[in-house]
C-alpha positions in Angstrom: 17.8 -21.4 23.4 15.4 -24.3 22.9 13.9 -25.0 19.5 10.4 -24.5 21.0 11.3 -21.0 22.2 12.8 -20.2 18.8 9.6 -21.4 17.2 7.5 -19.3 19.5 9.5 -16.2 18.8 9.3 -16.8 15.0 5.6 -17.3 15.2 5.1 -14.1 17.3 7.3 -12.1 14.9 5.3 -13.4 11.9 2.0 -12.4 13.6 3.3 -8.9 14.4 4.6 -8.4 10.8 1.4 -9.7 9.3 -0.7 -7.5 11.5 1.3 -4.5 10.0 1.0 -5.9 6.5 -2.8 -6.0 6.9 -2.8 -2.5 8.3 -0.8 -1.2 5.3 -2.3 -3.3 2.4 -5.8 -4.1 3.8 -7.1 -7.5 4.7 -8.0 -8.4 1.2 -4.5 -7.8 -0.2 -2.2 -8.7 2.7 -1.6 -12.3 1.7 -0.8 -11.4 -1.9 1.5 -8.6 -0.7 3.4 -11.1 1.5 3.8 -13.8 -1.1 4.6 -11.4 -4.0 7.4 -9.7 -2.0 5.7 -6.4 -1.6 5.3 -6.6 2.2 8.8 -5.8 3.1 8.3 -2.1 3.5 10.5 0.8 2.8 13.8 1.2 4.7 13.1 2.9 8.0 9.4 2.1 8.1 7.6 0.1 10.8 6.8 -2.5 8.2 10.5 -3.0 7.3 11.4 -3.2 11.0 8.8 -5.9 11.7 9.8 -7.8 8.5 13.5 -7.7 9.6 12.6 -9.0 13.0 10.5 -11.8 11.4 13.4 -12.8 9.1 15.8 -12.9 12.0 13.5 -15.0 14.1 12.7 -17.3 11.2 16.3 -17.8 10.4 17.3 -18.5 14.0 14.6 -21.2 14.1 15.7 -22.7 10.8 19.3 -22.9 11.9 18.4 -25.3 14.7 
């Protein structure tokens, strides 16, 4: 897979995850939740699913 495609997938996964972070924590706390490690969600939650997808896509891009 091309590096551009991996970047696009990582960016899309990040946006989807952050959309859910905003829904869970509110717009004013979403950024702080992300950077303080609170935005990973509980196991089995939609937030955790999106976080895991983001990490997988980010790591695939970083491995290139």
